[in-house]
C-alpha positions as CSV (number, residue, x, y, z in Angstrom):
1,M,72.7,253.1,184.5
2,N,73.5,249.8,186.3
3,K,72.0,247.8,183.3
4,I,74.2,249.7,180.9
5,I,77.3,249.0,183.0
6,L,76.2,245.3,183.2
7,Y,75.8,245.1,179.4
8,V,79.2,246.7,178.8
9,H,80.8,244.3,181.3
10,L,79.3,241.3,179.6
11,I,80.4,242.5,176.2
12,L,84.0,242.9,177.5
13,I,84.0,239.4,179.0
14,G,82.8,238.0,175.6
15,L,85.4,239.9,173.7
16,M,88.1,238.7,176.1
17,G,86.9,235.1,175.7
18,I,87.1,235.3,171.9
19,F,90.6,236.8,172.1
20,F,92.0,234.2,174.5
21,N,90.3,231.4,172.6
22,K,91.9,232.5,169.4
23,A,95.3,232.9,171.1
24,E,95.1,229.5,172.6
25,K,94.2,227.9,169.3
26,A,97.1,229.7,167.6
27,S,99.4,228.5,170.3
28,V,98.3,224.9,170.0
29,S,98.5,225.1,166.2
30,D,102.1,226.5,166.4
31,E,103.1,223.8,168.8
32,I,101.8,221.1,166.5
33,T,103.6,222.6,163.6
34,I,106.9,222.8,165.5
35,C,106.4,219.4,167.1
36,H,106.5,217.4,163.9
37,T,109.0,219.2,161.6
38,G,112.0,217.2,162.4
39,P,115.3,218.7,161.1
40,S,114.2,222.4,161.3
41,E,112.9,221.8,164.8
42,M,116.5,221.6,166.1
43,I,117.0,225.3,165.2
44,A,115.1,226.1,168.4
45,F,117.9,224.5,170.5
46,L,120.7,226.7,169.1
47,D,120.3,229.5,171.7
48,D,120.4,227.1,174.6
49,P,124.0,226.9,176.1
50,K,123.2,223.4,177.4
51,F,122.5,222.1,173.9
52,V,125.7,223.8,172.6
53,A,127.6,222.2,175.5
54,L,126.6,218.8,174.2
55,H,128.8,219.4,171.2
56,P,132.5,219.8,172.3
57,A,134.9,220.7,169.5
58,P,136.0,217.6,167.5
59,I,139.5,216.4,168.3
60,P,141.6,216.6,165.2
61,F,143.2,213.5,163.7
62,D,145.1,212.4,160.6
63,F,142.9,211.1,157.8
64,E,143.6,209.7,154.4
65,G,140.4,208.6,152.8
66,L,139.3,206.0,150.2
67,G,137.1,208.5,148.3
68,N,137.2,211.7,146.5
69,M,135.0,214.9,146.4
70,V,132.7,215.0,143.4
71,S,130.2,217.6,142.2
72,F,126.9,217.2,140.4
73,P,124.2,219.6,139.2
74,S,121.2,220.6,141.3
75,S,117.8,221.9,140.1
76,D,118.4,225.3,141.7
77,G,121.3,225.9,139.3
78,K,124.0,225.5,142.0
79,D,126.2,222.4,142.0
80,A,125.9,220.0,144.9
81,S,128.9,217.9,146.1
82,G,129.8,215.0,148.2
83,Y,132.6,212.6,149.3
84,L,132.2,209.5,147.1
85,I,133.6,206.0,147.4
86,K,132.5,204.0,144.4
87,A,131.7,200.3,144.6
88,E,134.4,198.0,143.4
89,E,132.1,196.8,140.6
90,P,129.2,198.7,139.0
91,S,126.3,198.7,141.5
92,N,122.9,200.3,142.0
93,K,123.3,200.0,145.8
94,W,123.9,203.4,147.5
95,L,124.4,204.7,151.0
96,F,123.8,208.4,151.6
97,V,125.7,209.7,154.6
98,Y,124.7,212.8,156.4
99,Q,127.0,215.1,158.4
100,E,126.7,216.5,161.9
101,W,126.3,220.2,162.4
102,W,130.1,220.7,161.9
103,G,129.8,220.2,158.2
104,L,131.3,217.5,156.0
105,N,134.5,217.0,158.1
106,D,137.0,214.1,158.3
107,N,135.0,212.3,160.9
108,I,132.1,211.9,158.5
109,K,134.4,210.9,155.7
110,E,136.1,208.3,158.0
111,E,132.7,206.9,159.0
112,S,131.8,206.7,155.3
113,D,135.0,204.7,154.6
114,K,134.2,202.4,157.5
115,F,130.7,201.6,156.2
116,Y,132.2,201.1,152.7
117,R,134.8,198.6,154.0
118,D,132.4,196.7,156.2
119,L,129.8,196.4,153.4
120,G,132.5,194.7,151.4
121,G,133.1,197.4,148.8
122,K,129.8,196.4,147.1
123,V,127.9,199.6,147.9
124,N,128.5,203.1,146.6
125,V,128.9,205.4,149.6
126,I,128.5,209.2,149.3
127,A,128.6,211.7,152.2
128,L,126.7,214.7,151.1
129,D,128.0,218.2,151.7
130,M,124.9,219.9,153.2
131,Y,126.8,223.1,153.9
132,D,128.2,223.7,150.4
133,G,131.9,223.6,151.6
134,K,131.5,225.1,155.1
135,V,133.2,223.2,157.8
136,T,134.1,224.2,161.4
137,S,135.2,222.8,164.8
138,N,133.8,225.7,166.7
139,P,130.4,225.0,168.3
140,Q,129.1,228.6,168.0
141,E,130.1,228.7,164.3
142,A,128.5,225.3,163.7
143,G,125.3,226.6,165.3
144,G,125.5,229.6,162.9
145,F,125.9,227.4,159.9
146,M,122.9,225.3,161.0
147,R,120.8,228.3,161.7
148,G,121.6,229.8,158.3
149,V,120.8,226.8,156.1
150,D,118.0,227.1,153.5
151,E,115.9,224.0,153.9
152,K,114.9,224.1,150.2
153,R,118.6,224.1,149.3
154,L,119.2,221.0,151.5
155,E,116.3,219.2,149.8
156,N,117.8,220.2,146.4
157,I,121.1,218.6,147.4
158,V,119.3,215.3,148.4
159,M,117.4,215.3,145.1
160,A,120.5,216.1,143.1
161,A,122.3,213.2,144.8
162,K,119.3,211.0,143.9
163,T,119.7,211.9,140.2
164,F,123.4,211.4,140.4
165,A,122.9,207.9,141.8
166,G,120.5,207.1,139.0
167,K,116.8,206.1,138.6
168,D,117.6,202.5,139.4
169,A,119.5,203.2,142.5
170,K,118.4,201.6,145.8
171,I,119.3,204.1,148.5
172,A,119.8,203.7,152.3
173,N,120.5,206.7,154.6
174,V,122.5,207.2,157.7
175,G,123.4,210.4,159.7
176,W,124.2,211.8,163.1
177,C,122.6,214.6,165.0
178,F,121.7,217.2,162.3
179,G,122.4,214.4,159.8
180,G,120.4,212.0,161.8
181,A,117.4,214.2,161.2
182,W,118.3,214.4,157.5
183,S,118.6,210.6,157.2
184,L,114.9,210.4,157.8
185,K,114.1,213.5,155.8
186,S,116.1,212.0,152.9
187,A,114.2,208.7,153.2
188,L,111.0,210.6,152.8
189,L,112.3,212.6,149.8
190,L,113.6,209.6,148.0
191,G,110.3,207.9,147.7
192,K,110.4,204.4,146.3
193,Q,114.1,204.5,145.8
194,N,114.6,204.6,149.6
195,I,115.3,201.3,151.2
196,G,116.3,202.3,154.7
197,S,117.1,205.0,157.2
198,I,119.4,205.1,160.3
199,I,119.0,207.9,162.7
200,Y,121.8,208.5,165.2
201,Y,120.4,210.9,167.8
202,G,118.6,213.2,165.3
203,M,115.3,214.9,165.6
204,P,112.7,212.7,163.8
205,V,109.7,213.8,161.8
206,R,106.6,212.8,163.8
207,D,103.9,213.8,161.3
208,V,101.9,210.6,160.6
209,E,100.8,211.6,157.1
210,Q,104.4,212.2,156.1
211,L,105.6,209.0,157.6
212,K,102.9,207.1,155.7
213,T,104.9,207.9,152.5
214,L,108.0,206.1,153.8
215,N,109.2,203.2,151.6
216,S,111.1,201.5,154.4
217,D,111.4,200.8,158.1
218,V,113.7,202.9,160.3
219,L,116.5,202.2,162.8
220,G,116.9,204.7,165.6
221,L,120.0,204.9,167.7
222,F,119.4,207.5,170.4
223,A,121.0,208.9,173.5
224,T,119.9,209.8,177.0
225,E,119.3,213.5,176.7
226,E,116.6,216.2,177.2
227,Y,116.4,217.5,173.6
228,I,115.9,214.5,171.4
229,S,114.3,213.1,174.6
230,K,112.6,209.9,175.5
231,A,109.2,211.6,175.2
232,V,110.1,212.7,171.6
233,I,111.3,209.3,170.7
234,E,108.2,207.6,172.1
235,E,106.1,210.2,170.1
236,F,108.0,209.2,167.0
237,A,107.4,205.5,167.7
238,T,103.7,206.1,168.1
239,A,103.6,208.1,164.9
240,M,105.4,205.4,163.0
241,D,103.0,202.8,164.4
242,K,100.0,204.9,163.3
243,A,101.6,205.3,159.9
244,G,101.9,201.5,159.6
245,K,105.7,201.6,159.5
246,D,108.3,199.6,161.4
247,L,110.7,201.3,163.8
248,N,113.4,199.5,165.8
249,Y,115.1,201.8,168.3
250,R,117.5,201.8,171.2
251,I,118.1,204.6,173.7
252,F,121.7,204.3,174.8
253,D,122.8,205.3,178.3
254,A,125.3,207.8,176.8
255,V,125.5,211.5,175.8
256,H,124.4,213.1,172.6
257,G,127.2,212.6,170.1
258,F,128.5,209.5,171.8
259,A,129.3,207.7,168.5
260,N,131.7,210.4,167.3
261,P,135.3,209.1,167.9
262,S,136.5,212.7,167.7
263,N,134.2,213.8,170.5
264,A,135.8,214.2,173.9
265,R,132.7,212.4,175.3
266,H,132.9,209.5,173.0
267,D,131.5,206.2,174.4
268,K,133.4,203.3,172.9
269,E,131.1,200.6,174.2
270,A,127.9,202.3,173.1
271,T,129.4,203.2,169.7
272,K,130.4,199.6,169.1
273,E,127.0,198.3,169.9
274,A,125.2,201.0,167.9
275,Y,127.5,200.5,164.9
276,G,126.9,196.7,165.0
277,M,123.1,197.4,164.9
278,A,123.6,199.9,162.0
279,L,125.9,197.6,160.0
280,S,123.5,194.6,160.5
281,Y,120.6,196.7,159.3
282,L,122.4,197.9,156.2
283,Q,123.7,194.4,155.4
284,G,120.0,193.3,155.4
285,K,119.1,196.1,153.0
286,F,121.9,195.4,150.6
287,K,121.6,191.7,150.2
């Protein structure tokens, strides 16, 4: 009788070991998947009030832009659109600009105008509408927009813009927060037509195999925060190194969203320094 009990006990221990081993492997696998996704990884933050609090409602301002909204066909049968400022003379130089989680608002259009002017009017600048017309100044609604996006649709918008720019276009990318993540994702999607990517405090892709396909280096302009954290940034730097790609980055002693002039927590000094780095980087790409 005691032997039977002992055998049953050993069998139960073995079964429990198999169960926990599988559970642990699944947990590790899930963590690795989440860890390297980049843009979609930020969805996990949307239920955290502290993350939402990093995004105070944009302060409204008067804006008259240099560009116009344009639309162009996408492979999914639904037109994509963007705010376009065309180069003064025909040019194959393009800057793709990516919005924050608010949508394609006046702040992003103003930043597009600023890059256009400071690049001497020699570069076509287009701010892509990643939400298909949805714009808000409400943090909760912005989180809902971001949660509800179809990543495949976002990829289609990028590829539609690539086609719109033309097969000979040389394209650099810049974006903030949600758009910072998409600046790097765009660089990966654009293949050999990509010539550069600037990430303003966006969640970077850290998968080495994906990063090996990059056709450019990357400039990272990050903030001191717990979400796109120092640990995440260092993991990104390590992944870029393993992929054989160059990364120049700076972690500014400023809050998430510091470079947005319509943000109540806007840091003028950090913004000036970060913009100087971004402009210098783009000037080097568009020689």
